[in-house]
VEXPABA-96611 format. One record per residue (C-alpha): residue in three letters; x, y, z. Coordinates in steps of 0.02 Angstrom, whole numbers, padded with zeros to 5 digits, always signed. Example, Ala and Ser with C-alpha at 12.3 -4.5 7.8 and 13.67 -1.06 7.14 Angstrom:
BEGIN
ALA+00615-00225+00390SER+00684-00053+00357
//
This chain:
BEGIN
MET+00023-00127-00830PHE-00102+00008-00801THR-00068+00189-00746LEU-00149+00255-00588TRP-00210+00438-00583ARG-00228+00575-00457LEU-00413+00596-00418SER-00525+00676-00287ARG-00649+00586-00176ILE-00820+00676-00148THR-00909+00616+00004SER-01091+00669-00009THR-01225+00741-00119GLN-01294+00841+00019THR-01140+00924+00105PRO-01041+01062+00033SER-00876+00984+00121VAL-00777+00877+00008VAL-00642+00756+00075LYS-00505+00738-00054ARG-00396+00591-00041TYR-00250+00600-00171LEU-00152+00461-00245CYS-00012+00516-00367SER+00052+00384-00486SER+00205+00350-00388GLU+00117+00327-00223ALA-00014+00217-00308ALA+00123+00107-00391ALA+00214+00094-00227ALA+00059+00037-00137LEU+00010-00094-00268ARG+00184-00167-00295PRO+00152-00321-00176PHE-00007-00352-00272TYR+00078-00342-00446PHE+00205-00462-00382ALA+00077-00586-00328VAL-00039-00592-00486HIS+00071-00549-00635PRO+00030-00671-00773ASP+00215-00707-00811LEU+00216-00807-00640PHE+00087-00924-00707GLY+00178-00976-00866GLN+00145-01167-00834HIS-00036-01137-00791PRO-00126-01056-00946ARG-00296-01051-00866GLU-00242-00951-00712ARG-00130-00842-00823THR-00276-00796-00933VAL-00389-00752-00788ASN-00260-00643-00713GLU-00223-00553-00881ASP-00412-00517-00907SER-00436-00459-00734LEU-00292-00340-00740LYS-00367-00265-00901LYS-00537-00241-00813LEU-00447-00160-00669SER-00359-00042-00787GLU-00518+00011-00881TYR-00607+00038-00712LEU-00466+00155-00658GLU-00466+00240-00824GLY-00656+00266-00803LEU-00630+00344-00629HIS-00497+00456-00708CYS-00613+00516-00843GLN-00759+00531-00722GLN-00868+00417-00832PRO-01016+00332-00768LEU-00968+00162-00702HIS-01059-00002-00647PRO-01004-00112-00503THR-00905-00259-00564LYS-00799-00400-00493ILE-00635-00462-00548THR-00543-00631-00501PHE-00366-00664-00471TYR-00262-00827-00437LEU-00128-00797-00308ARG+00016-00908-00244ASP+00026-00920-00060ILE+00194-00877+00020GLN+00251-00936+00192ASP+00420-00882+00256GLY+00471-00829+00079VAL+00432-01004+00011THR+00291-01029-00121ILE+00160-01158-00066PRO+00097-01272-00205GLY-00069-01227-00275PHE-00167-01064-00293ARG-00304-00973-00201THR-00443-00879-00286VAL-00475-00692-00234ASN-00634-00606-00292ILE-00622-00416-00277PRO-00772-00307-00292LEU-00743-00144-00384LEU-00870-00028-00300SER-00778+00134-00248ARG-00777+00289-00339ASP-00595+00352-00318VAL-00429+00275-00347ARG-00374+00271-00167SER-00522+00172-00111THR-00502+00053-00253VAL-00321+00021-00213LEU-00365-00008-00029GLY-00495-00126-00080VAL-00368-00226-00192LEU-00249-00238-00059GLN-00368-00281+00074SER-00445-00423-00023CYS-00278-00502-00057GLY-00224-00484+00129LEU-00083-00366+00084SER-00025-00224+00191LEU-00124-00066+00194ASP-00001+00036+00304TYR+00079+00138+00164VAL-00089+00198+00094ASN-00160+00237+00264SER-00011+00339+00314LEU-00047+00469+00168LYS-00133+00624+00227VAL-00316+00658+00201GLN-00361+00838+00155THR-00530+00926+00176SER-00579+01071+00064PRO-00744+01155+00015GLY-00828+01094-00130THR-00992+01092-00220PHE-00994+00928-00323GLY-01127+00792-00298VAL-01062+00624-00322PRO-01088+00478-00203ASN-00936+00409-00119SER-00989+00224-00139TRP-01115+00123-00234PRO-01293+00104-00166SER-01316-00054-00069GLU-01476-00091-00155THR-01386-00119-00318GLY-01439-00292-00380PHE-01323-00438-00323TRP-01206-00311-00241ARG-01330-00294-00098GLY-01240-00311+00072ILE-01063-00276+00008ILE-00975-00138+00099ASP-00861-00012+00026PRO-00690-00078+00069GLU-00643+00091+00137VAL-00774+00082+00271GLN-00673-00057+00360ILE-00502+00039+00351ARG-00430+00121+00496GLU-00267+00230+00489LYS-00120+00153+00571LEU+00035+00238+00644GLN+00201+00197+00560PRO+00316+00115+00685LYS+00483+00188+00740LEU+00625+00119+00631THR+00719+00027+00764THR+00562-00051+00840TRP+00506-00107+00671LEU+00674-00175+00622ARG+00685-00284+00786LYS+00511-00361+00744ASN+00541-00394+00569ILE+00724-00420+00531GLU+00717-00604+00568LYS+00572-00622+00441SER+00691-00542+00314ARG+00829-00665+00353ARG+00711-00821+00343TYR+00658-00753+00176GLN+00830-00731+00115LYS+00878-00904+00169ASN+00727-00991+00096ASN+00758-00899-00071GLN+00943-00944-00088THR+00912-01093-00194PRO+00777-01005-00307ARG+00891-00859-00324ALA+01034-00971-00374GLU+00926-01052-00499THR+00876-00880-00573ASP+01056-00835-00592ARG+01093-00999-00674MET+00948-00974-00797CYS+01002-00796-00840GLN+01175-00854-00874GLN+01125-00998-00985LEU+01007-00895-01079THR+01141-00754-01106GLN+01252-00886-01186GLU+01121-00964-01295MET+01061-00801-01368GLY+01238-00730-01381VAL+01196-00568-01297GLN+01317-00474-01189GLU+01207-00460-01037ILE+01025-00485-00971GLN+00985-00363-00830TRP+00836-00346-00713ASP+00780-00167-00683CYS+00590-00177-00635GLY+00598-00165-00441TRP+00519-00338-00428GLY+00593-00489-00346HIS+00694-00636-00428ARG+00536-00744-00439HIS+00465-00621-00561PHE+00632-00615-00652ARG+00631-00803-00667GLY+00453-00796-00744CYS+00513-00672-00880LEU+00673-00777-00910ARG+00560-00925-00943SER+00450-00833-01064LEU+00598-00764-01160THR+00680-00939-01165ARG+00520-01008-01241LEU+00510-00863-01366TYR+00688-00887-01418LYS+00675-01072-01443GLU+00524-01047-01549ASN+00597-00896-01659ALA+00783-00911-01653HIS+00799-00906-01833LYS+00710-00728-01835MET+00835-00660-01703ASP+01002-00653-01800SER+01047-00481-01738LEU+01060-00506-01539LYS+01246-00543-01528GLY+01333-00428-01407ARG+01185-00334-01363THR+01115-00291-01189ILE+00935-00351-01138ILE+00855-00253-00995PHE+00689-00307-00917THR+00610-00146-00863HIS+00445-00056-00882HIS+00453-00018-01073THR+00473-00116-01232GLY+00582-00045-01359VAL+00760+00002-01396SER+00845+00140-01294THR+00949+00284-01362GLN+01099+00189-01283GLY+01064+00032-01396GLN+00993-00071-01259ILE+00846-00190-01293LEU+00709-00145-01172LEU+00576-00282-01133SER+00431-00238-01017SER+00400-00365-00884GLU+00219-00310-00897ASP+00205-00356-01088VAL+00154-00520-01162PRO+00302-00607-01256SER+00226-00565-01428GLU+00262-00384-01398TRP+00442-00428-01359LEU+00454-00524-01527LYS+00413-00369-01626ILE+00571-00285-01551LEU+00685-00435-01561THR+00653-00473-01743SER+00669-00288-01807LEU+00823-00229-01722GLY+00900-00171-01901ARG+00768-00035-01911TYR+00819+00037-01745ASP+01002+00024-01784THR+00971+00146-01928MET+00885+00265-01806LEU+01026+00251-01676GLU+01158+00287-01811SER+01069+00456-01863ILE+01059+00519-01687PRO+01233+00582-01655PRO+01239+00691-01813ALA+01069+00763-01769GLU+01125+00804-01595LYS+01279+00885-01659CYS+01178+00992-01772VAL+01063+01046-01633SER+01217+01088-01522ALA+01305+01184-01658CYS+01144+01295-01689LEU+01127+01323-01495GLY+01291+01387-01442GLY+01370+01215-01421ILE+01250+01157-01285ARG+01269+00971-01246VAL+01114+00872-01308THR+01076+00729-01198GLN+00935+00637-01108ARG+00848+00684-00950LYS+00932+00650-00788ASP+00770+00589-00711GLN+00739+00457-00847ALA+00830+00298-00844TYR+00788+00250-01019VAL+00735+00356-01176LEU+00651+00251-01319VAL+00741+00283-01478ASN+00592+00277-01598PRO+00496+00438-01532TYR+00667+00526-01486HIS+00734+00506-01660ARG+00586+00586-01737GLN+00581+00733-01618LEU+00768+00763-01637LYS+00765+00755-01823THR+00616+00878-01825LEU+00709+01006-01712SER+00877+00984-01805THR+00795+01001-01974ARG+00706+01163-01915LEU+00863+01239-01840GLU+00964+01203-01997LYS+00835+01298-02102TYR+00817+01436-01974ARG+01009+01464-01976ALA+01019+01457-02163GLN+00885+01598-02175GLY+01004+01702-02063SER+00875+01717-01927ALA+00970+01622-01792ARG+01063+01716-01658ASN+01252+01695-01648LEU+01281+01612-01478GLY+01455+01571-01514GLU+01519+01430-01399LYS+01455+01505-01238LEU+01331+01365-01193GLN+01449+01218-01190ASP+01434+01190-01002LEU+01246+01176-01016GLU+01129+01034-01058LEU+00975+01011-01166ALA+00844+00868-01182VAL+00723+00861-01329GLU+00558+00796-01269GLY+00392+00795-01360TYR+00337+00904-01506THR+00237+01037-01416GLY+00224+01100-01237PRO+00308+01224-01119LEU+00491+01270-01115VAL+00557+01201-00955LEU+00717+01214-00851SER+00710+01059-00749GLU+00772+01041-00560GLU+00924+00958-00628GLY+00974+01111-00726GLN+00929+01041-00902PHE+00830+01135-01031VAL+00686+01025-01080LEU+00625+01085-01253PRO+00487+01025-01371ALA+00526+01003-01554MET+00403+01116-01628ARG+00408+01274-01521SER+00451+01443-01600LEU+00641+01442-01623GLU+00658+01625-01582THR+00572+01590-01418LEU+00673+01440-01387GLN+00840+01539-01411GLU+00775+01684-01292PHE+00726+01561-01160ILE+00896+01475-01161GLU+00992+01642-01153GLY+00881+01717-01027ASN+00899+01562-00908GLN+01073+01507-00934ASP+01132+01566-00761ASP+00991+01479-00667ALA+01037+01324-00774ARG+01215+01329-00726ASN+01176+01348-00540LEU+01049+01206-00548LEU+01167+01090-00639GLN+01311+01120-00520GLN+01189+01091-00375PHE+01131+00929-00449TYR+01311+00857-00469ARG+01344+00910-00288LYS+01192+00824-00223GLU+01233+00667-00331ALA+01406+00663-00260GLU+01339+00682-00081GLU+01207+00550-00108ASN+01334+00418-00170LYS+01451+00472-00026LEU+01307+00441+00107ILE+01257+00277+00023THR+01444+00219+00045GLU+01445+00272+00220CYS+01284+00189+00268THR+01324+00031+00175LYS+01494+00018+00269LYS+01422+00070+00434PHE+01277-00057+00446GLU+01373-00186+00341LEU+01231-00192+00213ALA+01224-00306+00067SER+01160-00165-00037LEU+01069+00006-00023VAL+00957+00078-00159ARG+00813+00191-00172ASP+00642+00178-00269VAL+00624+00282-00421CYS+00484+00381-00326VAL+00613+00432-00194SER+00697+00596-00238THR+00889+00632-00217ASP+00848+00755-00083HIS+00753+00631+00008MET+00880+00499-00004ILE+01007+00622+00061SER+00900+00667+00212CYS+00867+00484+00249CYS+01049+00429+00236ARG+01102+00580+00347HIS+00986+00519+00482LEU+01040+00335+00465VAL+01224+00383+00478ASP+01177+00469+00648MET+01091+00324+00722THR+01171+00231+00862ASP+01046+00098+00923THR+01031-00027+00773GLY+01182-00136+00826ALA+01199-00279+00697LEU+01013-00277+00654LEU+01045-00230+00466GLN+01204-00332+00437ASP+01195-00417+00263THR+01029-00339+00230LYS+00971-00274+00061LEU+00895-00110+00105ARG+00782-00015-00004ILE+00726+00167+00033SER+00543+00181-00020PRO+00388+00271+00038TYR+00337+00123+00157TYR+00393-00012+00280ALA+00399-00184+00204VAL+00482-00353+00195MET+00481-00412+00019GLN+00469-00593-00028ASP+00651-00597-00072GLY+00699-00538+00098ASP+00741-00359+00043VAL+00694-00231+00178CYS+00598-00069+00129ILE+00598+00080+00246PRO+00519+00245+00214TRP+00638+00388+00172ASN+00555+00492+00314TRP+00562+00360+00447TYR+00642+00492+00568LYS+00483+00594+00558LEU+00358+00459+00593
//
């Protein structure tokens, strides 16, 4: 999948006023999630022609966005996608073709155009604030209408109007029945997905197959089918899978916890490279604890761990970075240059990330250190910020406990099937959202047995899951 960037939109070549419309990566990903779900190639495993078209179009869209990010000259183009029509959560046989013109000169307009062409909700993007600031740049905001065969096509953003977000209770009363219909209509497909997962787990001899992509079970089923085909064709090459955990997520590789990560956005041939070379990764995993122990011993007994805001850390780059830092620290200590920190940092945490870059004390109270920075500077930074690190770390654990407590209270109060948050929603936002939910008195049984997801927007997903914005009480 491609990455979305934060860019500015410049409105005119004649005016010094610039309207900047920002989309950070998390906002853009949140807005395009329904689009990804509708067009992902893995959903078209039995239809190679449609799958190929969607794969090629996603690549073109990625290249177009990259060009916008780099401010490169771009020419208008058109991409085509095949979509499955969904009615009341049930897939209607056949496909419809959607042609999307890429005309706009910024990410926000492009995202709006993609969503509008596919008939998907624009509410979330339109709810983002538009900021005006002085500027002197001179780039047109849309392609000229005289450009060849694009004559007459309107910039998609011209037809967009901002919409107010509805109040939570009002929105729930209008949409909860849709959610329940979707849930009912998806009971059989969901059961089929669970059956496929269980069967493939037994065939491959793995301990567990997990789904951690944020997509629905239909997409999960498409990935399971692809993995089933891959295993049947290459079972003789996969002799090291027994007892392992496979997780479909947004990365392909092996995690520092030994989990096999398969990106739902990659083609199966990329999965095969990992599944047939696990021995190499096992060697790396075995060398990590001694290297972490070495770093800890050189830095006052500090705990070496992964960042708290990252669900998975790939073992390959982490192994190289950790080995580099541990080797440098050992030589530094052998030369007698290292400070004697004793064991006074045992209650603090450190994460190794990258080779170069700034020394960082994260919001979670962890020191995030690159492997190639000056070791003297590194030690000074840790010593000088240890009190702040302790306070932040304690604060993080308090917030984590409060978040879990509030999730339990909300789940019990509304009799929810589940309550989770998107990765782009912070702990602070989740706590604030749940506090206001606990204080609500006018929902009755609206949310009973609902799978509720706290996100940046309102939506009913095709599985029947209900998304509400974390700041619903401000809208």
